Backbone as ProteinMPNN parsed JSONL, in Angstrom:
{"seq_chain_A": "XXXXXXXXXXXXXXXXXXXXXXXXXXXXXXXXXXXXXXXXXXXXXXXXXXXXXXXXXXXXXXXXXXXXXXXXXXXXXXXXXXXXXXXXXXXXXXXXXXXXXXXXXXXXXXXXXXXXXXXXXXXXXXXXXXXXXXXXXXXXXXXXXXXXXXXXXXXXXXXXXXXX", "coords_chain_A": {"N_chain_A": [[-100.55, 56.322, 36.952], [-102.259, 55.111, 34.132], [-104.445, 52.273, 33.569], [-104.226, 51.494, 30.95], [-101.653, 52.37, 30.242], [-100.2, 50.747, 31.965], [-100.793, 48.257, 30.854], [-99.573, 48.576, 28.359], [-96.883, 48.807, 29.124], [-96.504, 46.281, 30.266], [-96.897, 44.704, 27.995], [-94.7, 45.47, 26.38], [-92.61, 44.491, 27.963], [-93.167, 41.717, 27.969], [-92.839, 41.151, 25.228], [-90.104, 41.763, 24.909], [-88.933, 39.872, 26.643], [-89.801, 37.493, 25.436], [-88.463, 37.624, 22.977], [-85.892, 37.352, 23.901], [-85.785, 34.978, 25.234], [-86.438, 34.766, 27.998], [-87.757, 34.014, 31.235], [-90.265, 34.828, 33.678], [-91.237, 35.148, 37.103], [-93.58, 36.0, 39.666], [-93.867, 37.259, 43.008], [-96.164, 38.106, 45.118], [-97.609, 40.216, 47.558], [-99.11, 42.639, 48.819], [-100.115, 43.515, 46.366], [-101.567, 41.428, 45.434], [-101.54, 39.72, 43.132], [-101.801, 41.385, 40.964], [-99.656, 42.196, 39.35], [-98.869, 39.828, 38.045], [-101.286, 39.455, 36.771], [-101.34, 41.687, 35.029], [-99.2, 41.018, 33.374], [-100.009, 38.519, 32.303], [-102.166, 39.329, 30.902], [-101.347, 39.919, 28.421], [-101.222, 38.801, 25.15], [-99.613, 35.816, 24.284], [-98.073, 35.668, 26.516], [-97.636, 33.313, 27.868], [-95.268, 32.213, 27.075], [-93.438, 33.502, 28.573], [-94.229, 34.092, 31.28], [-93.727, 32.211, 34.018], [-94.841, 31.528, 36.538], [-96.984, 32.76, 39.182], [-96.856, 33.783, 42.496], [-99.096, 34.344, 44.994], [-98.756, 35.555, 47.962], [-100.081, 36.386, 50.481], [-100.412, 36.024, 53.228], [-98.292, 35.551, 56.126], [-97.747, 32.882, 56.556], [-98.088, 31.793, 54.012], [-95.97, 33.013, 52.682], [-93.856, 31.707, 53.918], [-94.443, 28.938, 53.416], [-94.817, 28.734, 50.574], [-92.702, 30.133, 49.402], [-90.5, 29.719, 50.936], [-89.647, 31.555, 52.824], [-88.037, 32.405, 55.763], [-89.7, 32.058, 58.801], [-88.637, 33.237, 61.103], [-87.238, 35.417, 60.1], [-89.333, 37.021, 59.243], [-90.512, 37.473, 61.738], [-88.492, 38.953, 62.991], [-88.1, 41.242, 61.332], [-90.528, 41.986, 60.259], [-93.263, 41.517, 57.97], [-93.432, 43.448, 56.02], [-90.788, 44.577, 54.804], [-87.39, 45.213, 53.787], [-85.775, 42.98, 53.999], [-87.562, 40.794, 53.961], [-88.772, 41.179, 51.475], [-86.587, 40.718, 49.776], [-86.069, 38.014, 50.428], [-88.443, 36.884, 49.537], [-88.283, 37.352, 46.746], [-85.987, 35.882, 46.106], [-86.835, 33.379, 46.96], [-88.945, 32.913, 45.183], [-87.495, 32.658, 42.85], [-86.033, 30.35, 43.433], [-88.109, 28.494, 43.598], [-89.197, 28.203, 41.085], [-89.111, 28.177, 37.46], [-88.126, 30.439, 36.485], [-86.092, 33.108, 35.128], [-85.918, 35.576, 36.175], [-87.303, 37.321, 38.923], [-89.876, 39.169, 40.634], [-90.69, 40.673, 43.699], [-93.183, 41.839, 45.935], [-94.126, 43.571, 48.778], [-96.136, 45.194, 51.089], [-97.955, 47.983, 52.596], [-101.008, 48.692, 51.805], [-103.243, 49.924, 52.807], [-106.571, 51.0, 53.847], [-105.995, 50.624, 56.535], [-103.588, 49.321, 58.927], [-101.142, 50.568, 58.949], [-98.308, 52.148, 60.628], [-96.366, 54.403, 62.703], [-93.701, 53.834, 62.129], [-93.936, 52.159, 59.929], [-95.704, 53.285, 57.629], [-98.971, 53.602, 56.005], [-98.871, 53.023, 52.573], [-96.225, 52.381, 52.347], [-94.049, 50.379, 50.564], [-92.139, 47.55, 49.808], [-89.916, 46.267, 47.43], [-88.333, 43.667, 45.532], [-86.019, 42.324, 43.215], [-84.878, 39.35, 41.775], [-82.384, 37.731, 39.967], [-81.069, 35.06, 38.144], [-77.719, 34.384, 38.79], [-77.072, 37.009, 39.405], [-76.862, 39.818, 41.712], [-79.433, 40.301, 44.182], [-81.831, 42.875, 43.965], [-83.087, 45.642, 45.752], [-85.882, 47.794, 46.356], [-87.378, 50.554, 47.893], [-90.454, 52.133, 48.385], [-92.359, 54.966, 49.313], [-95.336, 55.778, 49.051], [-97.28, 57.218, 50.277], [-100.496, 57.912, 51.782], [-102.435, 57.264, 49.536], [-104.768, 56.03, 49.013], [-106.115, 52.769, 48.829], [-106.363, 51.435, 46.288], [-104.854, 53.082, 44.561], [-102.289, 52.947, 45.7], [-101.75, 50.253, 45.25], [-101.824, 50.153, 42.411], [-99.712, 51.916, 41.798], [-97.647, 50.407, 42.833], [-97.683, 48.227, 41.085], [-96.785, 49.445, 38.721], [-94.154, 50.189, 39.491], [-93.131, 47.635, 39.968], [-93.224, 46.485, 37.401], [-91.432, 48.196, 36.132], [-89.079, 47.557, 37.532], [-88.764, 44.875, 36.745], [-88.375, 45.271, 34.006], [-85.984, 46.752, 34.044], [-84.406, 44.762, 35.183], [-84.314, 42.672, 33.282], [-82.857, 43.796, 31.305], [-80.365, 44.24, 32.279]], "CA_chain_A": [[-100.478, 55.743, 35.613], [-103.515, 54.476, 33.756], [-104.381, 50.836, 33.302], [-103.754, 51.352, 29.565], [-100.2, 52.51, 30.28], [-99.692, 49.524, 32.598], [-100.898, 47.193, 29.846], [-98.538, 48.822, 27.346], [-95.591, 48.483, 29.736], [-96.465, 44.816, 30.378], [-96.74, 44.165, 26.643], [-93.314, 45.684, 25.956], [-91.789, 43.571, 28.737], [-93.42, 40.362, 27.454], [-92.204, 41.039, 23.907], [-88.662, 41.734, 25.108], [-88.573, 38.575, 27.236], [-90.025, 36.47, 24.415], [-87.377, 37.727, 22.001], [-84.624, 37.003, 24.534], [-85.899, 33.678, 25.886], [-86.421, 34.928, 29.449], [-88.983, 33.694, 31.972], [-90.523, 35.66, 34.854], [-92.182, 34.737, 38.146], [-93.898, 37.075, 40.599], [-94.194, 36.922, 44.396], [-96.919, 39.306, 45.461], [-98.407, 40.29, 48.769], [-100.119, 43.704, 48.807], [-100.709, 43.666, 45.039], [-102.522, 40.324, 45.28], [-101.552, 39.113, 41.808], [-102.023, 42.376, 39.906], [-98.522, 42.207, 38.416], [-99.051, 38.634, 37.213], [-102.453, 39.722, 35.936], [-100.942, 42.601, 33.958], [-98.344, 40.281, 32.442], [-100.77, 37.475, 31.599], [-103.139, 39.985, 30.038], [-100.708, 40.087, 27.117], [-101.234, 37.606, 24.307], [-98.284, 35.233, 24.143], [-97.335, 35.741, 27.78], [-97.315, 31.977, 28.39], [-93.869, 31.941, 26.749], [-92.597, 34.281, 29.484], [-94.638, 34.007, 32.681], [-93.654, 30.846, 34.529], [-95.841, 31.383, 37.597], [-97.152, 33.857, 40.117], [-97.147, 33.399, 43.876], [-99.782, 35.346, 45.807], [-98.405, 35.142, 49.325], [-100.612, 37.474, 51.297], [-100.171, 35.743, 54.645], [-96.926, 35.165, 56.491], [-97.65, 31.439, 56.367], [-97.906, 31.549, 52.58], [-94.594, 33.405, 52.355], [-92.982, 30.629, 54.395], [-94.739, 27.665, 52.758], [-94.693, 28.755, 49.117], [-91.45, 30.748, 48.951], [-89.406, 29.344, 51.816], [-89.196, 32.67, 53.657], [-87.853, 31.993, 57.149], [-90.605, 32.758, 59.718], [-87.84, 34.053, 62.015], [-86.943, 36.665, 59.4], [-90.57, 37.81, 59.323], [-90.669, 37.88, 63.14], [-87.481, 39.975, 63.317], [-88.159, 42.473, 60.527], [-91.889, 42.25, 59.808], [-93.518, 41.098, 56.586], [-93.167, 44.6, 55.151], [-89.394, 44.943, 55.067], [-86.44, 44.912, 52.712], [-85.297, 41.616, 54.174], [-88.579, 39.846, 53.509], [-88.918, 41.341, 50.019], [-85.46, 40.0, 49.165], [-86.281, 36.58, 50.617], [-89.542, 36.5, 48.648], [-87.78, 37.315, 45.365], [-85.068, 34.756, 45.995], [-87.652, 32.177, 47.081], [-89.665, 32.721, 43.919], [-86.498, 32.167, 41.897], [-85.718, 28.964, 43.806], [-89.289, 27.643, 43.449], [-89.756, 28.38, 39.744], [-88.203, 28.022, 36.324], [-87.907, 31.801, 36.003], [-84.772, 33.732, 35.103], [-86.045, 36.826, 36.911], [-88.523, 37.433, 39.728], [-90.124, 40.4, 41.368], [-91.476, 40.482, 44.911], [-93.801, 43.063, 46.428], [-94.771, 43.465, 50.087], [-96.357, 46.557, 51.554], [-99.163, 48.352, 53.329], [-101.837, 49.451, 50.873], [-104.202, 50.708, 53.578], [-106.387, 52.195, 54.681], [-105.539, 50.269, 57.876], [-102.393, 48.501, 58.98], [-99.921, 51.35, 59.033], [-97.816, 52.618, 61.919], [-95.424, 55.51, 62.513], [-92.495, 53.28, 61.51], [-94.31, 51.578, 58.635], [-96.991, 53.931, 57.319], [-99.727, 53.228, 54.814], [-98.182, 53.465, 51.36], [-94.871, 51.833, 52.317], [-93.954, 49.13, 49.798], [-90.794, 47.056, 49.521], [-89.798, 45.44, 46.229], [-87.024, 43.083, 45.252], [-85.91, 41.484, 42.021], [-83.777, 38.39, 41.811], [-82.084, 37.168, 38.657], [-80.043, 34.022, 38.245], [-76.353, 34.838, 38.557], [-76.891, 38.438, 39.698], [-77.309, 40.163, 43.065], [-80.82, 40.716, 44.37], [-81.973, 44.332, 44.038], [-84.207, 46.079, 46.594], [-86.4, 49.152, 46.181], [-88.402, 50.967, 48.858], [-91.268, 53.288, 47.993], [-93.31, 55.506, 50.29], [-96.294, 56.49, 48.201], [-98.21, 57.987, 51.093], [-101.847, 57.354, 51.89], [-103.131, 57.647, 48.299], [-105.932, 55.165, 48.849], [-105.681, 51.398, 48.606], [-106.223, 51.092, 44.863], [-103.754, 53.852, 43.968], [-101.032, 52.373, 46.184], [-101.55, 48.988, 44.545], [-101.486, 50.439, 41.008], [-98.356, 52.48, 41.775], [-96.736, 49.286, 43.069], [-97.616, 47.455, 39.832], [-95.922, 50.198, 37.808], [-92.768, 50.045, 39.927], [-92.719, 46.237, 39.767], [-92.96, 46.302, 35.956], [-90.196, 48.924, 35.848], [-87.974, 46.745, 38.061], [-88.591, 43.723, 35.858], [-87.803, 45.768, 32.76], [-84.578, 47.04, 34.325], [-83.735, 43.502, 35.476], [-84.069, 41.858, 32.08], [-81.927, 44.512, 30.431], [-79.04, 44.283, 32.916]], "C_chain_A": [[-101.78, 55.002, 35.337], [-103.331, 52.982, 33.53], [-103.939, 50.577, 31.863], [-102.231, 51.433, 29.511], [-99.556, 51.283, 30.934], [-99.71, 48.387, 31.588], [-99.834, 47.353, 28.766], [-97.151, 48.459, 27.872], [-95.436, 46.966, 29.857], [-96.238, 44.181, 29.014], [-95.3, 44.313, 26.148], [-92.371, 44.711, 26.679], [-91.948, 42.137, 28.227], [-92.73, 40.178, 26.108], [-90.687, 40.959, 24.028], [-88.224, 40.371, 25.644], [-88.76, 37.438, 26.24], [-88.856, 36.453, 23.434], [-86.045, 37.264, 22.575], [-84.676, 35.704, 25.336], [-85.865, 33.722, 27.402], [-87.78, 34.61, 30.054], [-89.032, 34.502, 33.258], [-91.45, 34.92, 35.809], [-92.401, 35.933, 39.071], [-94.177, 36.485, 41.975], [-94.855, 38.161, 44.978], [-97.666, 39.161, 46.775], [-99.456, 41.389, 48.594], [-100.763, 43.917, 47.435], [-101.605, 42.49, 44.669], [-102.605, 39.715, 43.898], [-101.751, 40.089, 40.667], [-100.877, 42.424, 38.895], [-98.631, 41.002, 37.482], [-100.241, 38.819, 36.279], [-102.136, 40.65, 34.774], [-100.11, 41.866, 32.915], [-99.14, 39.252, 31.642], [-101.917, 38.045, 30.781], [-102.626, 40.183, 28.623], [-100.745, 38.766, 26.365], [-99.807, 37.106, 24.11], [-97.485, 35.21, 25.428], [-96.98, 34.37, 28.346], [-95.884, 31.569, 28.055], [-92.925, 32.583, 27.756], [-92.95, 34.052, 30.954], [-94.649, 32.55, 33.12], [-94.726, 30.611, 35.577], [-95.895, 32.652, 38.428], [-97.528, 33.305, 41.474], [-97.873, 34.566, 44.542], [-99.633, 34.879, 47.243], [-98.795, 36.254, 50.285], [-100.322, 37.257, 52.778], [-98.704, 35.402, 54.881], [-96.711, 33.673, 56.282], [-97.415, 31.098, 54.9], [-96.492, 31.922, 52.145], [-93.63, 32.296, 52.748], [-93.193, 29.348, 53.596], [-94.442, 27.675, 51.264], [-93.329, 29.245, 48.631], [-90.256, 30.374, 49.814], [-88.858, 30.486, 52.649], [-89.154, 32.184, 55.108], [-88.82, 32.764, 58.053], [-89.858, 33.635, 60.729], [-87.47, 35.394, 61.407], [-88.152, 37.599, 59.46], [-90.765, 38.32, 60.746], [-89.7, 39.013, 63.501], [-87.716, 41.306, 62.604], [-89.574, 42.89, 60.135], [-92.041, 41.862, 58.354], [-93.233, 42.214, 55.597], [-91.782, 45.126, 55.496], [-88.544, 44.592, 53.854], [-86.005, 43.456, 52.778], [-86.293, 40.592, 53.654], [-88.804, 39.978, 52.003], [-87.804, 40.59, 49.295], [-85.659, 38.488, 49.255], [-87.415, 36.074, 49.725], [-89.054, 36.366, 47.205], [-86.869, 36.118, 45.152], [-85.806, 33.428, 46.112], [-88.428, 31.882, 45.818], [-88.716, 32.184, 42.853], [-86.194, 30.688, 42.161], [-86.869, 27.995, 43.545], [-89.952, 27.783, 42.081], [-88.702, 28.06, 38.696], [-87.815, 29.378, 35.745], [-86.428, 32.179, 36.016], [-84.745, 34.964, 35.991], [-87.356, 36.816, 37.677], [-88.652, 38.84, 40.271], [-90.996, 40.043, 42.563], [-91.966, 41.839, 45.394], [-94.445, 42.77, 47.775], [-94.939, 44.869, 50.644], [-97.654, 46.725, 52.305], [-99.986, 49.266, 52.428], [-102.889, 50.297, 51.583], [-105.637, 50.317, 53.316], [-105.947, 51.885, 56.112], [-104.231, 49.509, 57.779], [-101.099, 49.27, 59.104], [-99.549, 51.7, 60.462], [-96.877, 53.787, 61.65], [-94.171, 55.02, 61.792], [-92.763, 52.758, 60.104], [-95.693, 52.109, 58.25], [-97.698, 53.31, 56.109], [-99.012, 53.83, 53.606], [-96.743, 53.0, 51.283], [-94.882, 50.499, 51.577], [-92.486, 48.818, 49.564], [-90.871, 46.106, 48.328], [-88.428, 44.792, 46.216], [-87.121, 42.32, 43.942], [-84.697, 40.59, 42.203], [-83.623, 37.82, 40.412], [-80.944, 36.175, 38.804], [-78.676, 34.615, 37.896], [-76.086, 36.292, 38.859], [-77.335, 38.724, 41.128], [-78.777, 40.581, 43.08], [-80.856, 42.227, 44.592], [-83.218, 44.67, 44.854], [-84.588, 47.515, 46.24], [-87.45, 49.404, 47.248], [-89.131, 52.177, 48.3], [-92.176, 53.67, 49.152], [-94.259, 56.395, 49.505], [-97.163, 57.449, 48.996], [-99.578, 57.34, 51.044], [-102.694, 57.847, 50.712], [-104.495, 56.989, 48.154], [-105.438, 53.802, 48.394], [-105.416, 51.09, 47.132], [-105.055, 51.822, 44.218], [-102.388, 53.357, 44.437], [-100.735, 51.093, 45.417], [-101.164, 49.218, 43.082], [-100.079, 51.033, 40.879], [-97.325, 51.367, 41.973], [-96.602, 48.413, 41.816], [-96.669, 48.139, 38.852], [-94.456, 50.026, 38.201], [-92.27, 48.616, 39.739], [-92.407, 45.978, 38.299], [-91.674, 47.018, 35.559], [-88.986, 48.137, 36.341], [-87.709, 45.541, 37.181], [-87.93, 44.151, 34.555], [-86.317, 46.069, 32.939], [-83.787, 45.74, 34.511], [-83.432, 42.666, 34.259], [-83.045, 42.513, 31.177], [-80.536, 44.632, 31.018], [-78.141, 43.189, 32.391]], "O_chain_A": [[-102.328, 54.344, 36.221], [-102.219, 52.495, 33.328], [-103.335, 49.541, 31.585], [-101.592, 50.65, 28.809], [-98.492, 50.835, 30.506], [-98.742, 47.634, 31.483], [-99.258, 46.365, 28.31], [-96.341, 47.874, 27.153], [-94.364, 46.426, 29.584], [-95.472, 43.225, 28.891], [-94.746, 43.383, 25.562], [-91.444, 44.174, 26.072], [-90.957, 41.424, 28.071], [-92.098, 39.147, 25.877], [-90.051, 40.173, 23.326], [-87.257, 39.788, 25.154], [-87.952, 36.511, 26.209], [-88.328, 35.392, 23.104], [-85.165, 36.832, 21.831], [-83.721, 35.367, 26.037], [-85.321, 32.817, 28.034], [-88.82, 34.898, 29.463], [-88.003, 34.821, 33.853], [-92.329, 34.168, 35.388], [-91.516, 36.772, 39.237], [-94.659, 35.359, 42.095], [-94.186, 39.145, 45.291], [-98.27, 38.127, 47.062], [-100.597, 41.085, 48.247], [-101.867, 44.458, 47.362], [-102.333, 42.562, 43.679], [-103.671, 39.227, 43.521], [-101.861, 39.673, 39.514], [-101.108, 42.667, 37.711], [-98.499, 41.143, 36.266], [-100.205, 38.386, 35.127], [-102.607, 40.432, 33.658], [-100.292, 42.068, 31.714], [-98.958, 39.134, 30.431], [-102.573, 37.311, 30.042], [-103.38, 40.569, 27.73], [-100.341, 37.732, 26.896], [-98.904, 37.885, 23.806], [-96.333, 34.775, 25.432], [-96.113, 34.269, 29.215], [-95.34, 30.666, 28.692], [-91.741, 32.249, 27.795], [-92.061, 33.842, 31.779], [-95.469, 31.755, 32.66], [-95.444, 29.613, 35.519], [-94.996, 33.491, 38.39], [-98.415, 32.459, 41.587], [-97.32, 35.661, 44.641], [-100.292, 33.936, 47.681], [-97.946, 36.963, 50.825], [-100.021, 38.208, 53.499], [-97.979, 35.018, 53.963], [-95.628, 33.245, 55.881], [-96.625, 30.207, 54.587], [-95.885, 31.225, 51.332], [-92.7, 31.979, 52.006], [-92.226, 28.735, 53.145], [-93.871, 26.717, 50.743], [-92.854, 28.825, 47.576], [-89.117, 30.681, 49.461], [-87.73, 30.409, 53.135], [-90.126, 31.62, 55.61], [-88.779, 33.994, 58.08], [-90.383, 34.66, 61.164], [-87.395, 36.399, 62.115], [-88.018, 38.8, 59.696], [-91.143, 39.475, 60.943], [-90.064, 39.927, 64.241], [-87.552, 42.371, 63.199], [-89.791, 44.03, 59.723], [-91.074, 41.873, 57.593], [-92.836, 41.954, 54.461], [-91.62, 45.992, 56.355], [-88.934, 43.783, 53.012], [-85.882, 42.784, 51.754], [-85.911, 39.633, 52.984], [-89.007, 38.97, 51.326], [-88.059, 39.901, 48.307], [-85.444, 37.768, 48.28], [-87.35, 34.955, 49.215], [-89.369, 35.39, 46.525], [-86.966, 35.424, 44.14], [-85.449, 32.458, 45.443], [-88.556, 30.723, 45.422], [-89.104, 31.342, 42.043], [-86.111, 29.883, 41.233], [-86.639, 26.811, 43.299], [-91.143, 27.508, 41.939], [-87.561, 27.721, 39.011], [-87.248, 29.46, 34.656], [-85.633, 31.652, 36.794], [-83.693, 35.355, 36.498], [-88.385, 36.37, 37.17], [-87.683, 39.594, 40.356], [-91.912, 39.227, 42.463], [-91.27, 42.848, 45.28], [-95.224, 41.825, 47.9], [-93.985, 45.647, 50.667], [-98.356, 45.761, 52.611], [-99.7, 50.456, 52.302], [-103.374, 51.28, 51.023], [-105.874, 49.347, 52.596], [-105.56, 52.8, 56.839], [-103.812, 49.103, 56.694], [-100.05, 48.671, 59.343], [-100.355, 51.569, 61.384], [-96.622, 54.125, 60.494], [-93.639, 55.723, 60.932], [-91.931, 52.895, 59.206], [-96.714, 51.47, 58.509], [-97.093, 52.595, 55.31], [-98.606, 54.991, 53.619], [-96.091, 53.198, 50.258], [-95.64, 49.595, 51.929], [-91.697, 49.681, 49.179], [-91.764, 45.264, 48.233], [-87.48, 45.302, 46.814], [-88.159, 41.75, 43.607], [-83.651, 41.003, 42.704], [-84.605, 37.472, 39.756], [-79.969, 36.433, 39.51], [-78.501, 35.255, 36.86], [-74.985, 36.779, 38.601], [-78.106, 37.953, 41.699], [-79.288, 41.141, 42.11], [-80.024, 42.783, 45.308], [-84.272, 44.062, 44.673], [-83.743, 48.332, 45.877], [-88.317, 48.561, 47.482], [-88.514, 53.121, 47.808], [-92.69, 52.815, 49.872], [-94.022, 57.588, 49.319], [-97.72, 58.393, 48.437], [-99.788, 56.345, 50.35], [-103.547, 58.721, 50.862], [-105.279, 57.349, 47.276], [-104.456, 53.7, 47.658], [-104.368, 50.548, 46.78], [-104.337, 51.237, 43.407], [-101.433, 53.348, 43.661], [-99.605, 50.871, 44.983], [-100.269, 48.547, 42.57], [-99.341, 50.69, 39.956], [-96.26, 51.382, 41.355], [-95.514, 47.917, 41.524], [-95.841, 47.478, 38.224], [-93.611, 49.748, 37.35], [-91.109, 48.407, 39.386], [-91.419, 45.313, 37.989], [-90.908, 46.507, 34.742], [-87.975, 48.057, 35.644], [-86.555, 45.218, 36.899], [-87.031, 43.474, 34.057], [-85.493, 45.697, 32.104], [-82.648, 45.627, 34.059], [-82.391, 42.01, 34.206], [-82.424, 41.835, 30.359], [-79.615, 45.078, 30.334], [-76.991, 43.078, 32.816]]}, "name": "protein", "num_of_chains": 1, "seq": "XXXXXXXXXXXXXXXXXXXXXXXXXXXXXXXXXXXXXXXXXXXXXXXXXXXXXXXXXXXXXXXXXXXXXXXXXXXXXXXXXXXXXXXXXXXXXXXXXXXXXXXXXXXXXXXXXXXXXXXXXXXXXXXXXXXXXXXXXXXXXXXXXXXXXXXXXXXXXXXXXXXX"}
């Protein structure tokens, strides 16, 4: 997906959230703030975007989002469990109604047979609703393409989450 299409998707999400009085927070690891950047690139996004957490290190996940270091030790930072904990932590540490969390391996290094380059875990948490997890295996598309694909999926999850 092109950066223009990402911007259009972010704009539609911001307009929907503005009209419905909803706030969003992001908790990003492998995307390094690209989702928050796409959202805040939209004029008027300050009415919707509460905050963005860039938690690239395990320490940041624990300190900023309250992710249990034992959970990271047991499952690894790139896991469904940690993505869920990140989303729920972002909800607990913000004024947002809905959060999205992203943790993955963008490459070109860092992959393994069990967790290959291109593996990304997402989660969305919304007040009063169950946390939703999504796993994607994009393959070794190149670092930038994995990150952009993850932004698209994160925006789609947020869009689905606000409409539920």
